[in-house]
N, C-alpha and C positions, 0 to 999 in steps of 0.2 A: 512772323510767319512765312515761307517759302516752299514755291511749290513748283515742279518744275520738271516736263517730260524731254527724255532722248531717246527718240526712237523706240525701242522697245522695254525701256528703262522708265521708269517715273519714282520721285521721290519727293518726300515732301518733309516741312520741318515745323514745328512749333514751338516756341519756347514763350513762359510767361510767369509772371508774380501776381498770389492775390493773396487779398489781406481782409478780415471780415471780423466784425466785433457783434457778438448775440448778446443779449442780457443786459444792456446798460439803463438804468433807469433813476429817474431821482423822484420822491413823494414826498408831501406835507400832509399831515390829517393834527387833526385836534377834536375834544371831545370835554364836553361839560356836565354839570348836574344843575336841577330845580331853575329854569330859565324863569324870568317874572313872567310872561305870558308866553300859553305855548299856541298861539296863533303864528303858523310859519314865516309869513310875513315880519317878525319880529324878534324871531331867536335870531342870533348872531351869538362867536365865541366873547363878545363883550361884553354880554349881561346874561353869561351863566356863574355858575357857582362850581369851585371844586375844577378850574380849568386846567386842561393838559394839553399841550403843542406836541408834535414831534414831527421830525422828517427822516428821509432816508436817502440813502443814495450808493448805487452802485455801479461799477466801473464793466460789468458783463465779462465775457471771455475771449480773448483774442485769439485770432489767428493769423497766421505768418504763411505763405509757400513760393517753392520756386517749382517749377514743372517745366520739363521738356518731354517732347516727343519726336521721335523719328520713323519714319516709315518709308520702307523700299517694295516694288512690284516689278517684276520682270516678268513681261510679256502675260501679264492675268493669269502666270502661273504660280509663281512663286512670291510668296506676301511674309516680310518681316517688318514686325514692329517694335519697337524700343520705348518706352517711359520710363522716368527717373522723377521724383518727390522729394522734396525736401521740407518738410511740413512742421511747423512752429506751433505749440500750444503754453499760453499761460495758464494752463491747468497745471503744469510743473514745472518744477525747480530750475532754476539756471545751469544747474550742470547736466538735467536730460532734458530741456526743453524742445529740442530737435531730433527729430528722425530723417533716415533717409531710406526711401522704400522703392527699389526698382522691381521694372516688370518686364516681360518681353513675351511673344511671342512669333509663331512661323504657321504658314498654313502650304499643303500644295494642291491645286486643282488637278486631279488625276484625269480629269473630262477633257482637257486641254492636250493631252499628252497624245500622241501619235498612233500607240498602241493601245487606244482605247477608240480608235474611230470607227473600227466596225461593231463597237458594242452599240448596237442604236437604241438599246430599250434604258440607256444612261443617259439623263440631261444633263445632269449638272453633280461632280464626287468631287467633296476636298476632305481631305486628312490635315487635321490642327493640333496645334498641342501648345501650349505656353507655361509660363514661370512667373510668379510673383509675390509683392511682398504689400499689404497695405495694414496702415497702424490706424489705432483708436484710442483715441481719449474721452470719449462719450460718457464714462462710468466712473471719472473719477471728479471730487469734489473740487471747485477750484483752491479752497483753503486748506486741500489736502498738505500742502508744502510748509503750511504753518503749524506752529505752536501758538495755541492762541490762550487766552484768558479772557474771564468773563465776571461779573459782581452781581451778588442778587443777595435780596433778605434772607432767603431759606438758607443757601452753600455759605454765603461768605461774610457775612456781617455778625458782628461779636459784640457783646457787653463789655466792653473791656475796663470800663470805670467800674463794673459794680453796682451801678445803679439800680439796676432792675426795670428801667425806662427809657433808655436809649443806646443804640446799637452806633459801632464804627464800622461804617463798611469797609471791605475787603475783597478780592481776587481769588476765583478760583481758576486751575486749568481744566478748558474747557473742549480743547482738541489738543491732540498728538499729532504733530507734524511727520511728514516722512516729504522732507526734500529729494529723496534719491527715488521718489517713484518715477519712470518713464513708459514711455508710448508700450501698449500689447502691441505685438507685431503678430499677424497672420500671411502664412505664406501658402498660396495655393498651387497647387501643379495639375494641369488637364491636359486628358488627349483624346481625341473624339473626330467623328466625320459627320458629314452632313452630304445627304444625295439627295437627287428629285430624280425619280425614274417615270418611264413611262408615260412623258410625254406631260409630266405634270401633275398626275393622277396621283403618286404616292410619292409624299418627303418622309425621309427617316434620318432622324438625327440622335446620335449616340454621344455620351460623354462619361469619362473615367476620371475622376478626380479624386483629390486630396486634398485637407486644408488643415494645416498646423498652426494653431494661435499659442502663441508664448508669451511670458511675462503676466500672466492674467493677473486683474488688480481685483484683489477682495480684501474687505475689511475683516480681518482677525479681532476676536476678544482680545484686550489686554488683563491682566489682572486688576483687584481694584486697588491694588498698593500705589501704580501708577498713577491712577486717577479718577475714581469712580464714575464723577461725573464728567470725565473725558469723552469726547468723540477719537474712536481708534482709529487711525489711519489706513487709511488704504494702502497695499502693498503687493508687488509683484512676488504672486506667488507659485502661481501653477501653469501649466502646457496641457494642451486637450487637443485631440486629434479626430475630426470627421473626416470619412472616405465615403464614397460611393460609387453607382453606377446608376445615370437618367438616361431613358430613352423617352423619346417622345415618336409616333408615326402619326401620320396626317394622310387622311386618302380621300379623295374628290372622285364622284361618279354622278353621271347624270341617267337614272333608270326609265326617263320617259322625257317627251317633249316639255320643255319650259320647268321640269321639275331637277334640282341640283340637292345635290347632298354631301356634307363636307363631316368625314369623323376624323378628330382628335384623339389621340389614346397618350397618356404620360405616364410616367411612372419610376418611380426612385428607390433604389437600395440605400441605405445608410448606416454606417456603425461609427457608435461613438463613444471616445473612451477619454478619459484621463488621464496624462501619461507621467504625469510628474507634478509632485508639490514639494516645496522647499524641505531641505534636510531634516528641518528642526520641526517641520509638522507632517506627521504621517497622513493624516486626514483631515478634515474639518465638517462640523456638524453645520446643520439650516435645518429650514422648515420649523420654525418654535410654533408647537399647538399648548393645548392643555395636557398633552401626553408628553410634551419635553420635544426635543428634536427628532424628526421622524426620518430625516435625510442624512445620508451621509456622502461625503465627497471623496474617492480614494481613488490613488492610482491604480491603473486597471480596471474602472470601472467607468460606465455612463456617469453623465451630471445628474447630479440630482436623485442618487439610488435612494430606494429605500429602504429604512434600516428596521429591525427589530426581529421579534419570535416570529417562528414559523408556527402555525396552527397548526396539529395533525386531526382535529377532531375536537367533541367535548366529551365529558365524562361522563359515562353511560349509568354506572352505579358505583356502591362507595369500594366494589371488592376491584375495580380499573383504578379508581384513587389510591388505594394501598399497594397495589402493585407497580406501579407508574413511577418514573424516576420523582425526588421530592421535588416539589414545587410549590411556595408560598400560595398559600390560599386556597389550594387546590379543593372543590369539590362536586357534587353532582351539576350535572349540566354547566360546566363551567368552561373557559377553554384550555386545552392540552397542551403543552408546548412541545416543539420538537427538542428531545439533548443532542444537540448538536455538536458539541465541541465542550469540554473543561479546559482548565489552566493549563493541561498538556497537549491541548490540541485534540484530542481525542474524549468522545461522551463519559461522562462521570457517575451519571446517574442523578444527577444532581441539575436543576435549572436555575441558572446564573447568569449575569449580565453576558457571561460568555458565551453563551447560546444562541446570541442576537446574530442574527446573518440579513445578508441582501434579499430583499424580495419583490424586488421588480423595480423599474423605471419608466420616467414618461418621455422618454425619446420613441418615435415610430420607426419600427425596422423598416417600415415600405410606406410611400405616400405617392398617390397617383392620383387619375381622373379622369373622365371620360367626357367632352364636349360633344355635341349635334349640333350643324347648322344644316335648315332645310330650307328652300326655298322654292316657290310656285308661282310663276308669274310676280306677281307684286306683294305676295304674301311671305313672310319669313317668320321660321320658328325655331329657338337658340334655346337650349339646356347643356347645364353643366352638374354634374354628380364628382365631388370630392370622396376620397377612401383613405382611410388610415389605419392601417394593421402595425400589430407588432408594441404595442406598448400598455403600460398600464396606469391606473389614477390611483391616489390615496382619499380614498372616500372617508375624509374625517368628518364629512355630515353625520357619520353613522353613530359617533361619538355620541353626540345630541339626542337622538333619534331611537338608537335599540338598547339604552340601559337606564333603567330607571332612577338612581342616584345621580345622574349626570346632571341631569336638572329636574329635582322633584317636583313633581304635579303637575310639569311642562305636557305641551302634545308630544305626542310619541308617533312612531313611524309604524306605517303596515306591517312592516316585518315582524314586528312582538308578538304578533298574532300567530306567528309560526316560531316562536321561541321553544327552547325544549321542555319537553315534559317528562317526568320522571316516567319510569317503566310502569309503578305500581298505581299511576293515575293516568294507566292508560298510552302512555306515550310510546312511540313506534323504534326509536333513536334514529331515525332519521332526518331530525333538524339538525341544521346548522349554526342556527341563531342561538345565541346563549342564553338560559334561564332568565327570565324576567323577576329580578328581584330587589331587594333594599341594600345590594350588599355591592360596595367599592374597595376592591383590593387587587394584587396582583395579578390573580388570574380572572379579573372579571374588565373592567374598565380604566384600569391605571398605564396601561402598559401599549407602547406600539407592537404591532405585530400583524400577521397577514390577511384577518378578518378584514380589514380596513381599503387591503389591495384588490383592487379588478379589473381585468382586461377592459383598456379603454377604446377597443375596435369601434370604428364605425364609417357608416357610409352616409352622406348626406345630398340631398337634391338642393345646392346652392343657389340654383338661379333657374328660372324659366320664362321664356320672354314670348310675344307673341307680335308680329308688328303686321302694318299694312303703310306700302310705301305709294303715294298717290301718283298715277301717271303726267307726263309732263302736259298734256292736252286739257288737261282739269285743273291745272293751276296756275298756268301763264296767262290768262287773261286776268288774276291776283297779284303779276308781278312779284312770282315766288319761282323759283328756281328747284327747291326739293319740297317736299311736304310729307312727314314720318308720325303716324300715330303708333302708339305700343302702349301693350300692357304687361305689368314683370309682377312675376311673385319670386320672391326670395326666400331661401331656408323651408321648402315647405316641407319634408320628410326628412326624419333623422332613423337611419336602421343599428341598432346597437343593442348588445343584453347587459352595459352598464347599466349601473340600478340609481345611479346621481341623475340631477338633474339636466343636464349636458356633458358630453363625454370628452367634448374640448375646451379640457380644464384650463390650460395656461399657466400664466404665471411667472415671477421671476427665473430666470435659467438657473440658476445657483444656489435658489433659498426655499422657494415657494411652488418652482415647477411641479404641476402634477399634483396638488394637494387641492381638495374639492372640501372647500368648507359651506357646501350649500350656494355655490357661484349659479348665478341668473342662468338660465339657458339663453342662447340665441333668439329673438324673436321673428316670427313671421312676419313677413311686409308684403304689402301690394301695393303696386304705382301703377298711374298711368299717366304719359306724356306725349307732349305733342312735340317733332322738330321741325323746323323749318329754314329757309334759306333764301336769301334774297339776291 
């Protein structure tokens, strides 16, 4: 490391080497049956029948990196910073094991310029920008680079002698290797400003950013002829774009003596898009459910977009069934799907797989929050409300609860009380829940469609805490420098129209993100604690 100041100039240099191993292990275990005594003091592997002893060893994953950083500051007004890393991971083959990832940033503190001297309400104002790359290797199996074989009684043992009483052990392909897999690379660029105004009473932070991820690794399914029992390799298949605007505003006021209030509001707009996939792969499906894959990842769409038929309503009577586009299993009270497109790209009067379309996605367009901190003398109150808007969940739990034949005789959801009733039986045609019947077909519960897709928008009070700080005079005689007692509540309430247990579904980013199979909701918690210092 080197750090030196020359008048108004300051420069610092840092270089280093990093080596890391994670996951190394060695294990030994044994088992047996029918010990001569069941007294724990006499049970050992030496006095049991059918004794089996196993051991295992793993070398873990190795990382090795060179890195360097140079930072230059002139007169506390102009700041330039540069970083470069060369990272290596044993998760990749020899030809792609290392990646080089540079980054740089620059900042200009306008508040130190002469032309800002008369602007007294600006305490600090800085414009900054940066560009950088970062590698990721965490989502690839260390064995991905190898083609492996294994043996098992069911998959690779054969009665070659025809004795019908013994088998000869063989091998089967257990993994298809991809030694050419390489680092995922994320390129991030941003520009923004930080401002502190009115004597520190108002802080504003604004960021415009763009993040492009290339060479995304994904396990594509392979034909069974390649190896039906083999794990498919992770390949660098796709690129993705995230871009958005983030804003944070902090204000501090003192409405009365000993009363202080700090309000922090933050929010961000996000646009997500898959920008490219390997030329031989126009899209790839995921999100396997009992309806099949309900997610389609395709260039031009957000990741984990839901895919299926668009429900335009329920068939109200037989006349509507007869005059609608031809649809397998159509019937009164069942789903009516939109005739979106035929083989030629235009509606063709028939509901076929060509009519499937995109139904929504789980990526929020907006996320933000409100944090309040109120202090009065020795008392403190703090709360945080989180908000997520502009996304959808795939409420697959409806498949289990809203359709009789999904699990015949199982408990059903309350929604079936509002299921379709024919007009001749007193129905009014306003139902959105399909008819409750023991029929399973294309127009009932076998196809992915928009009935399962719901807005997931919600606001949640994540934290509420009240605390009391004991004054110094009351704790000094106990030898304490500070003492604080607090009562905290988490996840007190959620505001949402989502019909599932919890709108914050989550899931794996490109395979199950947003699919709700009855996910347990976050729990409400209460804590009481004491913090002391000596």
